[in-house]
N, C-alpha and C positions, 0 to 999 in steps of 0.2 A: 523472395527472402524466406528464412525458415526459423523454426523456434530454437533459440540456443539454450534456453534454460527457463524453468518455472519454479516459482516461490509462493509460499502462503505465509502468512504472519499471524498465527492464531491470536496472540495476545498483542494488541497494538502497542508498539514500541519496542517489544522484545524480539529477540533474534528468530529469524524466519526457518523455514523448513525447505530445503531443496527437493523438488520432486522430478521423477521422471515422466510422470503422467497426472494429470489433475482433473477432477470433476467439476463441472460447474453446478452449484446448487441453485436455490430459488433468487439469490441476491447476487451472488459472485462466486468465486472459487471456493469451494467446500472449507469451511472453518476459518476463512480469511477474516482478520480482525473481529473474531467472535466473542473475544473477551477484552476487557479494558480495565486498567487500574485507576482509581480515584484516590485522592488524598483526603486529609481528615475534613477538609471543607467540602467535599464531594466535587472537586473540578477534576478533570481528566488529568492524567500524567503521561507524557510522551518524552522522546528523546530531547525534544526541545527544552524540557524542564529538567530531566533527569537522565543524562547520556549513558548512565551506567545500565540502563535497561538494555543495552545491546550486548551486556555480558550474561544476560538471562536466556538459556537455551530453551527452545520448546520441541517438543516430539508428541507426536499422537500415534499410538498403538494400541490394538485391542479396545476401542472405545474409551482410552484413558488419555488425558492430556497430562504431560509430565514437564514441570519445570524445573531446571537445574542449573547450578552456577558452580564454577570452580571452588573447592573447600567450602561449599555451603549445602551440600546433600540436595535432596530432591523433594518436590512436592507432586502430589497425584490428584488429579481431578477426574472423577468419573463422569463420562460425557452424558451417558443415559440418565445419571441422577440428576434430574432438573430441579434446581432451587425453586423456592416459592415466594421468597421475600423480594418485593418490587423495589427497585430504586432507579430512578431516571439520573442522566449526566448529560450535561451540555456537550455536545460535538459541533464546534463551528456554528453555534447558533441553533442548532437542532436539538430538541428536547428528546433524547435518545432512550429507549426502554431498555432497561437492564434488570438482570435478577442477581441478587447477592450470592456468591459462591460460599461454600462452607469456611468456617473460620480458620481453619488449618492452612489452606492455600493462602489467605489473607496474612496469616502470621508469617508464614515463610517470607513473603513479599516484605512485610514490614521490617523482619530482622535483615534481610539483605539490603533493603533500600535505606535502612535506619531512620525511618519516619513511618507514622502510622497511615496504612493504606488498606484499601478494600478492592477485591477482584470482583468485577461484575461479568455476568455472561449476558450476551444479547438475548432478549426476550422473544422468541421465535413466534410467539401468540401475536406479536404486534408489528407494526411496519414502521420504517423510517424511509420516507420517498425521497427520491432525488429531486431536487428543486427543478422547476421548469426551465430555468435560464440554462442549466446544463443538460437538457434533454429529458427531464421528468415529464410529468403530466401526461400527455398522450401515450407516452412509452410505457407508463406505469412502472418504470424501473425502481427499485428499492434496495437499500444497501443495510448492512450492519454497522460497526462502529468505523467503517471507512471514512476518510476525509470528507469526501463529496461524491465520488463515483465509485463504481464496482471495480474497476480493473485500471491497473497502471501498467503501460507499455514503455520499454525503453529499447534503443537500437545500439547494438554492440558498437557499430562503426562510429556513432556519435561519442561513445565513451573514449574511443581511440583518439576522436579529435580534441576531447576535453583534456585527455591526458598530454597531448601535444602542448596545449596551452598551459597545463600545470609545469610542463618541463621549462618552458619559457619563462615561468614564474619562480623557477628554482625549486619546484615541489615535486617530490615522488609520484609516480603513477597510483592511482586509486583504483578500487575494484568497483563493481557494478552494485555491490551490496550496500554501498552508501545511499544508493537511489532508492531500495527498498521497492523494487518493481516485481509485479506478478509474472509478466511475460516479457523475456528478453529475446528480442529478434535479431537476426543479423541481416540488415537490409544492403542494397547494392551501394548505398553511400551515406556519409554523415548526414544528419539533420533532415533526411528525407521525410522523417515522420511528421514534419511540419504541414506537409502538403497532404497527408492522408485524410480522406473522408471516412473511410471505412477499410477494414482489411478482412478478407475472405479466405478461410482455410480450405484444404483439399476434401475435407469431410462435410463441407457445407457451413461450418461455423463462421457466423459473421459478427464482427465487432465494430460497432459505430464508434469513431473517434469524435468526441464532442468537446473536448477541452485539452489546450497545451498545459502542461503541468507547471506551475509557478513554484519555485523551490524556497524553502525556509532554510534553517541552520542545520537540520539534520544531516544533509550530506557532507556537512563538515566533519562529522563524528566519525572516527575511526571504529568500524563494527568488531574489530577484533579487541580493541583496548577499552572501548568506551571513552577516549579522550577525543575532544573537539580540537581541531587544528584552529589557530587564531585566524590565520588568512587562507582559506580553503576554497571548495568549490563554488560556495556562494559568491566569494569575491571574484574568482575567475569567471564565473558564468555572468556576473554583474557587469563585468567590464566587456564582455564580447557577445552576451545573448540576453540583454535587458531590453524587453519589448513592452508593449501594451497588448493585451490580448483583445479580442473583438468587442468586449465590454467596456474596453477603455481602462482596464486595470493592470497596472504595471507589475513587472516581476522579472526574475532571472529564470529562464524556462530550460526544463531538461525533461524529456519524455512526454507521453500524451495519456489521457485517460479516456475510457471507452464504457460504453453501455453494453450489456450483455442480454438484453430482453429476448426471451425466446431460447435461450441456451440452457436452461435447466435440464440436467440428465446427461448433456454433452460431454465429451471428453476432448482433451488437448495433450499433446505429447511432444516431448523434445524430439526436434527432427521434423515436425509437422511443416510443410510449405504453406505460405500465405502470399496473397497478391492483393494489391489495391483495388478497391471496390467503391461502388457508388453508395452514398450514405443513405440510410432509410429515416434516420432522425430528422425531424425538422429544424435545422440549424443553418446558419450561415456556412456557405461552401469555404474549403480550405483555400489559401491559407487564412488563419485566424488570427493575425497579428495586424495591428494598425500602427 
């Protein structure tokens, strides 16, 4: 298999950045889910709550994060200008450490989303550890504002299979951007990723696959329009890919999530070849469905 595309999502929920090559930082791909938007009550905002986040474009150039949207101008955040005011946010039960970005960026988001919001940056002076049940603990893996693991991997062949099912439901094909993956590979066959314990790159990069990804309603959101489908991918996957993971938790599954411990400073490029490998994390062997 080989890497078909690479993506990072600097602001959780907003449009991602397509890359030809990407570097792994201490937690995940550099700047992935490094910022998060919270509402007036301090709760995180994602496309589950506000699908229009998909319309906010993100760019990183010359140590500057730029947010933009059609007919709404731009906001710039100097990455090296580290904020000082601390504020935590709950990310799926984790008390996650953030820093309040300057008021201008939050005001730009407030104007666009038409509700008072605040932009937080991950506090790199703190840690948010991956929980032991998904490979934390001995692996010492940690993340920014990612849902629960550092990297999401999807298989282009599985999207082909999903689009065949969508056609049976009378739905138009969808793009992989619905699934907000970091690494998209082209494997020999659809759903092969269900059986991977790990994948190893030609440069020695090893990604431990620790969790099949249970999907929420975000894959229903058209990433170009910010409009959710009434009966979309969650409905289609729920009919054909509804399983329980090895912890007994049910869901509609697409893609797998991985640990990247020991990958800091290593690079991955579009076109890199990978092959299945033995897992180094102490987790049940694949397949991980019951």
